[in-house]
matplotlib code that plots the C-alpha trace (Angstrom):
import matplotlib.pyplot as plt

x = [34.2, 36.4, 33.5, 33.5, 37.3, 36.6, 33.9, 36.4, 37.5, 33.9, 34.2, 37.3, 36.4, 32.7, 33.1, 36.1, 35.5, 37.3, 37.9, 36.1, 39.1, 37.4, 35.0, 32.5, 32.9, 29.2, 29.8, 32.9, 31.7, 31.0, 28.2, 24.7, 24.4, 23.0, 19.5, 15.9, 15.4, 14.8, 18.4, 19.2, 16.0, 16.8, 20.3, 19.1, 16.2, 16.5, 14.3, 14.4, 13.6, 13.5, 13.8, 14.2, 14.9, 16.5, 16.2, 18.8, 21.4, 24.4, 23.3, 22.6, 19.4, 20.1, 18.3, 18.9, 18.1, 18.2, 18.7, 18.8, 19.1, 20.1, 22.0, 19.7, 20.9, 19.0, 20.6, 17.3, 13.7, 10.9, 7.1, 4.1, 0.3, -1.6, -5.0, -5.2, -8.5, -11.6, -11.8, -8.2, -5.8, -2.2, 0.6, 4.2, 7.4, 10.9, 14.1, 17.2, 20.8, 19.6, 22.3, 22.0, 23.7, 22.5, 23.9, 23.1, 23.2, 23.1, 23.5, 22.8, 23.4, 23.1, 24.4, 21.5, 23.5, 25.5, 23.3, 26.2, 28.1, 26.5, 27.9, 27.2, 28.2, 27.2, 27.8, 27.4, 26.2, 26.4, 24.1, 24.5, 22.9, 19.5, 16.2, 13.1, 9.7, 6.5, 3.0, -0.6, -3.7, -7.1, -10.1, -13.1, -16.8, -18.9, -16.3, -16.1, -12.9, -13.7, -10.1, -6.6, -3.9, -0.2, 0.3, 1.6, 3.0, 4.9, 6.3, 9.7, 13.3, 15.9, 19.4, 22.4, 24.2, 27.5, 26.9, 26.3, 29.1, 28.8, 31.2, 30.6, 32.5, 32.0, 33.1, 35.1, 32.0, 31.4, 34.4, 32.4, 29.5, 31.9, 33.0, 29.5, 28.4, 28.0, 25.3, 23.8, 23.6, 22.0, 19.4, 18.5, 18.2, 16.1, 13.7, 13.3, 10.0, 8.5, 9.8, 8.3, 5.0, 5.0, 5.7, 2.9, 0.5, 1.4, 1.0, -2.4, -3.6, -2.6, -4.2, -7.5, -9.1, -7.7, -9.4, -12.7, -12.9, -12.1, -14.7, -17.3, -16.5, -17.0, -20.3, -21.7, -24.1, -22.3, -22.4, -25.6, -25.7, -25.3, -28.6, -29.3, -29.8, -33.2, -33.7, -33.9, -35.5, -32.3, -30.4, -30.3, -32.8, -31.0, -34.1, -35.7, -32.6, -32.8, -29.0, -28.7, -31.5, -29.6, -26.3, -28.0, -29.4, -26.1, -23.9, -26.2, -28.2, -26.0, -22.6, -23.4, -21.0, -20.9, -21.2, -18.9, -19.0, -19.4, -17.2, -15.5, -14.5, -13.2, -11.2, -9.6, -8.6, -7.3, -5.1, -4.0, -5.7, -3.9, -6.8, -4.4, -4.0, -1.4, -2.3, 0.1, -1.4, 1.4, -0.2, -3.7, -4.6, -3.8, -1.7, -3.8, -3.2, -3.7, -3.2, -2.5, -3.5, -0.4, 1.7, 2.4, 1.2, 1.1, 0.8, 0.4, 1.3, 0.2, 2.3, 1.1, -2.2, -2.6, -6.0, -6.4, -9.2, -10.8, -12.8, -15.2, -17.9, -21.4, -23.2, -23.1, -25.5, -24.0, -25.6, -28.9, -31.2, -34.2, -37.2, -36.9, -33.3, -33.1, -29.5, -28.0, -26.7, -26.2, -23.8, -23.2, -20.8, -20.2, -17.5, -17.3, -13.6, -11.2, -7.5, -6.2, -2.5, -0.7, 2.9, 3.0, 5.4, 4.7, 5.8, 5.9, 6.4, 6.8, 4.2, 5.1, 7.1, 9.8, 10.7, 12.3, 13.8, 13.4, 10.3, 10.7, 10.1, 9.3, 8.2, 5.5, 3.5, 0.0, -2.3, -6.1, -8.2, -11.8, -14.9, -18.3, -17.5, -20.3, -19.8, -22.3, -22.0, -24.3, -22.8, -24.4, -23.9, -25.5, -25.2, -26.8, -29.3, -28.7, -25.1, -26.2, -28.7, -26.7, -27.2, -23.5, -22.5, -18.8, -19.3, -20.2, -16.7, -15.0, -14.4, -13.1, -16.0, -18.5, -17.2, -17.3, -20.8, -22.2, -21.0, -20.6, -21.0, -20.3, -19.8, -19.8, -23.0, -22.5, -20.1, -20.9, -18.9, -20.1, -17.2, -15.5, -11.8, -10.4, -6.8, -4.5, -0.8, 2.3, 5.1, 8.7, 10.2, 13.6, 16.0, 18.5, 19.2, 16.3, 13.8, 12.6, 12.1, 10.2, 8.0, 7.3, 6.4, 4.0, 2.5, 2.0, 0.4, -1.9, -2.9, -3.5, -5.8, -7.6, -8.2, -9.3, -11.6, -12.8, -16.5, -16.4, -14.3, -17.3, -18.9, -15.6, -14.9, -18.3, -17.9, -14.4, -15.7, -18.7, -16.6, -12.9, -12.7, -15.8, -14.4, -11.0, -12.6, -15.0, -12.1, -10.2, -13.2, -13.6, -9.9, -10.0, -13.1, -11.4, -8.3, -10.5, -12.5, -9.2, -8.1, -11.5, -11.2, -7.7, -8.9, -11.7, -9.3, -7.0, -9.8, -11.1, -7.6, -7.3, -10.7, -12.3, -15.2, -15.8]
y = [43.0, 40.8, 40.7, 44.6, 44.5, 42.3, 44.6, 46.7, 43.4, 42.8, 45.1, 43.4, 39.9, 39.8, 37.7, 35.6, 31.9, 29.5, 26.1, 23.0, 20.8, 18.1, 15.3, 14.4, 10.8, 10.2, 10.9, 8.8, 5.2, 4.4, 4.9, 3.4, -0.4, -1.6, -3.0, -1.8, -2.9, -0.7, -0.1, 1.1, 3.2, 4.9, 5.7, 7.2, 9.2, 12.8, 15.3, 19.0, 21.9, 25.1, 27.6, 27.4, 30.2, 30.0, 32.9, 34.1, 31.4, 32.7, 36.2, 35.5, 35.2, 32.4, 31.6, 28.3, 27.9, 24.9, 22.2, 18.7, 15.7, 12.4, 9.1, 7.7, 4.5, 2.5, 0.0, -1.6, -1.3, -2.4, -2.2, -3.0, -2.8, -2.4, -1.2, 1.9, 1.6, 0.3, 2.8, 3.4, 1.2, 2.2, 1.4, 2.3, 2.0, 2.8, 3.2, 3.0, 3.9, 6.2, 8.3, 10.8, 13.8, 17.2, 19.9, 23.6, 25.6, 29.0, 30.0, 33.7, 34.7, 38.3, 39.4, 40.8, 43.6, 44.4, 43.7, 44.6, 41.6, 39.2, 35.7, 34.1, 30.6, 27.0, 23.8, 20.1, 18.2, 14.5, 13.0, 9.5, 7.4, 9.0, 7.4, 8.1, 7.0, 7.3, 6.1, 6.2, 6.1, 5.2, 6.6, 4.3, 5.1, 2.0, 0.0, 2.5, 4.5, 8.2, 9.4, 8.1, 10.6, 10.6, 9.5, 12.4, 9.9, 7.9, 10.6, 11.9, 12.3, 11.9, 13.2, 13.3, 16.7, 15.0, 12.8, 15.7, 17.0, 20.4, 22.0, 25.5, 27.5, 31.1, 34.6, 35.6, 35.8, 32.1, 31.6, 33.2, 30.8, 27.9, 29.1, 28.8, 25.8, 23.8, 26.3, 26.1, 22.3, 22.4, 24.9, 22.9, 19.7, 21.6, 22.6, 19.1, 18.6, 21.6, 20.4, 17.0, 18.7, 20.5, 17.3, 15.6, 18.3, 17.8, 14.0, 14.4, 16.7, 14.1, 11.2, 12.9, 12.7, 9.2, 7.9, 9.7, 8.6, 5.0, 5.0, 6.6, 4.1, 1.2, 2.6, 3.4, 1.1, -1.2, -0.2, -1.4, -4.2, -3.3, -3.5, -6.3, -4.9, -5.5, -9.0, -9.7, -12.9, -13.7, -14.2, -17.3, -17.3, -19.2, -19.6, -21.6, -23.5, -27.3, -27.6, -25.0, -26.7, -30.0, -28.4, -26.6, -29.9, -31.8, -29.2, -28.2, -31.3, -34.3, -32.8, -30.3, -29.7, -33.1, -36.7, -38.9, -36.4, -33.3, -30.2, -30.9, -34.4, -32.9, -30.3, -33.0, -34.9, -31.8, -30.8, -34.3, -34.1, -30.9, -28.6, -26.0, -24.9, -22.5, -20.4, -18.4, -14.9, -13.2, -10.9, -12.2, -9.4, -5.8, -4.0, -2.6, 1.1, 2.7, 6.5, 7.3, 10.9, 13.3, 10.7, 8.8, 6.0, 2.2, -0.4, -4.2, -6.6, -10.2, -12.9, -16.0, -16.9, -19.7, -21.0, -23.1, -24.8, -25.6, -28.7, -26.5, -25.6, -25.4, -23.8, -24.2, -22.8, -22.5, -21.6, -20.5, -18.8, -16.6, -15.9, -12.2, -12.2, -14.2, -13.2, -13.7, -16.7, -16.4, -18.3, -18.5, -20.4, -20.5, -21.8, -22.2, -21.1, -19.9, -19.1, -16.7, -16.1, -13.9, -13.4, -9.8, -7.0, -3.8, -0.6, 2.5, 5.9, 8.8, 11.6, 14.4, 17.0, 17.3, 13.6, 12.0, 8.7, 5.9, 3.7, 1.2, -2.4, -5.1, -8.7, -9.8, -12.8, -11.7, -14.2, -13.8, -16.2, -15.7, -17.0, -17.8, -16.6, -16.4, -15.0, -14.4, -13.2, -12.4, -13.1, -11.5, -13.8, -12.7, -15.3, -15.7, -18.6, -19.9, -20.7, -23.2, -24.9, -27.6, -31.3, -31.9, -31.5, -31.5, -28.0, -26.7, -27.8, -26.0, -22.8, -20.6, -21.6, -21.1, -17.7, -16.6, -17.8, -16.9, -13.3, -13.7, -10.5, -11.1, -8.9, -9.4, -7.6, -8.1, -9.5, -9.6, -10.9, -11.6, -12.6, -11.9, -11.5, -13.7, -13.1, -10.8, -11.5, -10.4, -12.8, -11.9, -13.1, -11.5, -11.9, -9.4, -5.8, -4.6, -6.6, -8.8, -5.9, -4.0, -7.0, -7.1, -3.5, -4.2, -7.1, -4.7, -2.2, -5.0, -5.9, -2.2, -2.0, -5.2, -4.0, -0.5, -1.6, -4.9, -4.0, -2.4, -5.0, -7.1, -4.1, -2.9, -6.3, -6.3, -2.8, -3.6, -6.8, -5.0, -2.1, -2.4, -6.2, -6.6, -4.0, -5.7, -9.1, -7.6, -6.0, -9.4, -11.1, -8.6, -8.9, -12.7, -12.6, -10.1, -12.4, -15.4, -13.5, -12.5, -16.2, -17.2, -14.7, -15.9, -19.5, -18.6, -16.8, -19.7, -22.1, -20.1, -19.9, -23.7, -24.4, -25.4, -23.9, -23.3]
z = [24.8, 22.6, 20.1, 19.9, 19.1, 16.1, 14.6, 12.4, 10.7, 9.4, 6.4, 5.0, 6.0, 5.2, 2.0, 3.0, 2.8, 5.2, 3.4, 4.5, 5.5, 7.6, 6.7, 9.4, 10.8, 10.1, 6.4, 6.1, 6.5, 2.8, 0.4, 0.3, 0.0, -3.4, -3.7, -3.3, 0.4, 3.4, 4.3, 0.8, 0.6, 3.9, 2.9, -0.4, 1.1, 1.9, 3.7, 2.7, 5.0, 3.0, 5.9, 9.6, 12.2, 15.6, 18.0, 20.5, 20.2, 22.2, 21.3, 17.6, 15.6, 13.1, 9.8, 8.0, 4.3, 2.1, 4.9, 3.5, 5.8, 4.1, 4.5, 7.1, 8.8, 11.4, 13.8, 15.1, 14.1, 16.5, 16.4, 18.6, 18.7, 21.9, 23.3, 25.5, 27.3, 25.7, 22.8, 21.6, 19.6, 19.3, 16.8, 17.8, 15.8, 17.1, 15.2, 17.5, 16.8, 14.0, 12.2, 9.4, 7.9, 7.1, 4.8, 5.2, 2.0, 3.7, 7.3, 8.2, 11.8, 13.1, 16.5, 18.4, 20.1, 17.0, 13.9, 11.5, 12.8, 10.3, 9.9, 6.5, 5.5, 5.1, 6.9, 7.5, 10.5, 11.4, 14.0, 15.4, 18.2, 17.9, 18.7, 16.6, 17.9, 15.9, 16.7, 15.7, 17.9, 16.6, 18.5, 18.3, 18.9, 19.3, 17.5, 14.5, 13.9, 14.0, 13.8, 13.5, 14.5, 15.5, 19.1, 21.1, 23.7, 21.2, 18.8, 19.6, 18.3, 21.0, 20.2, 22.5, 21.8, 22.5, 19.4, 17.0, 14.9, 13.2, 10.8, 9.5, 6.8, 5.7, 6.6, 9.6, 11.8, 11.2, 13.4, 16.2, 15.5, 15.5, 18.9, 20.3, 18.2, 21.4, 22.4, 18.9, 19.0, 22.5, 21.2, 18.1, 20.3, 22.7, 19.9, 18.6, 20.4, 18.7, 15.3, 15.9, 16.8, 13.5, 11.6, 13.6, 12.5, 8.8, 9.2, 11.0, 8.2, 5.6, 7.6, 8.3, 4.8, 4.3, 7.5, 7.0, 3.3, 4.2, 7.0, 4.8, 2.0, 4.4, 5.8, 2.4, 0.5, -2.0, -5.7, -7.4, -9.9, -13.6, -15.4, -17.8, -21.4, -23.1, -24.3, -28.0, -29.5, -31.4, -28.1, -26.0, -23.1, -20.3, -18.2, -21.1, -22.0, -21.3, -21.4, -18.6, -16.6, -16.9, -15.9, -13.0, -11.7, -12.1, -10.5, -7.6, -6.8, -8.0, -7.2, -4.5, -1.6, 0.0, -1.0, -3.2, -6.1, -3.8, -4.1, -0.8, -2.0, -5.3, -3.3, -1.2, -4.4, -6.2, -3.2, -2.3, 1.0, 2.0, 1.4, -0.1, -3.7, -5.2, -8.3, -10.4, -10.5, -12.5, -15.1, -14.2, -11.7, -12.2, -9.6, -6.7, -6.5, -3.1, -2.9, 0.7, 0.7, 0.7, 2.4, -0.9, -3.0, -2.4, -5.1, -4.5, -7.3, -6.6, -8.2, -6.4, -4.7, -2.1, -1.1, 2.0, 4.0, 0.6, 1.7, 3.8, 1.2, 2.7, -0.3, -4.0, -6.6, -10.1, -13.5, -11.8, -14.4, -13.7, -15.9, -15.1, -16.3, -19.5, -20.3, -16.8, -15.0, -11.3, -9.0, -5.3, -3.1, 0.6, 2.9, 6.7, 6.6, 4.0, 4.1, 1.4, 1.0, -1.5, -2.5, -3.5, -4.3, -2.3, -3.9, -1.7, -3.4, -1.0, -1.6, 0.8, -1.2, 1.5, 1.5, -1.5, -2.4, -5.0, -4.6, -1.8, -3.0, -0.6, -1.1, 1.3, 2.2, 3.2, 4.9, 5.6, 7.6, 6.7, 8.6, 7.1, 3.6, 1.1, -2.4, -5.2, -8.8, -11.7, -15.2, -18.3, -21.2, -24.4, -27.1, -30.5, -30.1, -33.6, -32.8, -30.1, -32.3, -34.1, -34.6, -34.2, -30.5, -31.5, -33.0, -29.5, -28.4, -31.3, -29.3, -32.1, -34.4, -31.5, -30.7, -34.3, -34.8, -31.4, -31.1, -27.3, -25.2, -21.5, -18.4, -14.7, -13.6, -9.9, -7.3, -3.6, -0.6, 2.9, 5.3, 8.6, 8.9, 11.8, 11.1, 9.0, 9.0, 7.1, 6.9, 6.0, 2.7, 2.6, 5.6, 7.0, 6.1, 8.2, 6.0, 8.8, 11.1, 8.3, 7.7, 11.5, 11.4, 8.4, 10.4, 13.3, 10.9, 9.6, 13.2, 13.9, 10.8, 11.8, 15.4, 14.2, 11.4, 12.8, 12.8, 9.4, 7.6, 6.4, 4.8, 3.5, 1.9, 0.3, -1.1, -2.4, -4.0, -5.6, -6.7, -7.8, -7.7, -9.9, -12.3, -12.5, -13.1, -15.7, -17.5, -17.4, -18.8, -21.7, -22.4, -22.6, -24.8, -27.1, -27.4, -28.1, -30.8, -32.5, -32.4, -33.8, -36.6, -37.4, -37.4, -39.8, -42.2, -42.1, -42.7, -45.7, -47.2, -46.9, -48.3, -45.0, -43.1, -39.4]

ax = plt.figure().add_subplot(projection="3d")
ax.plot(x, y, z, "-o")
ax.set_aspect("equal")
plt.show()
């Protein structure tokens, strides 16, 4: 009845704006911390919801337009991996003491009994003490992942209505909405499960092609070797080269893997008995780009490599020629165990259009422990035979002169890898500010990936080696040769100007 008495005021008060005179407590605790870590990234992130409708909230049908939630803060981040039965692997992540703020660009509420009683305004909301749980479950068939979807049991957003602050401004009818905002908050909280279900559907739609493509890539045959070009008599025939035959005998039979001059003994000496060797990889390897469907893009930039368990070689065949491939030298090596560590910078760029923030940068230590690792390669090396025919061996050691005379053309025709992954771990580098918890979550994700793709990892590793890794190394080889050729040409010009000759 009191609502009916206010109806005559609607015509004169429809456009009246009540000033926003209060700042929500969730908004008043300072700006975002500086840096590129997880805490800063969450604080800067925002999620946009273009349109959302709520039916029969205290007698009103409400439409929300231009909702933006931002300033996310997390008190604690936890993660775990587990098995659910014999055919399911689960990954769960929980964010406790979650707080965030939302702004509403336009709120339009119509009273069901009196449609002309239309409340128009805008507002802000502050949510604190929430708990967000997210999870994935991988369904395996005979050890092969057939689907990875969001886990219905571990996906939820729990919000205490008492810890939600809502402030609305607008025409006079907004005052009525403010009077029932407790009901409005209860209704929105009650609809969170359906909202989470819609978000799960979007995530599942983004994950499905990623999982199917990755599984298909692992199950496919590796890329074929690049063909060797036709042999020309002017080029060196490695299968008929006495120098290559001698080098092949010395490296494979005299040195080999064991013995006083064996590769394992050399590895012990080079590593001072530790079996580990650190290599600076900055600028050596290109960033590894991993588009993760519509979810975003990942890139991994490796700056340091660490090899361990090096004195465990059990196979060595270098510079092996073949009469059927006169321009190719093959090599193979095997190890009973190999540890591979990398210090890398992970860059995460959100891809879903409704989620925005600056790229998340995270320094990681990634460690692989490989079992029974065997690698082989085929190197095409086309060299003018006349450049190698000299009575002065010192000229073969003059690299600029040799490159200028030999016209070296080289490429990596093939690269194969046969291995089993025993362990995959992610170790934290930065401490505090949720960084350790994030690294734990990434370590859990690595364990989830290893458990899900365990049976396919050997084939996946072989396909990655034969495909993108071979292409990256081939490009690196071509770049180094181009730089060496430029240096050779510059040396020749300098020698000509000084009256010398290469």
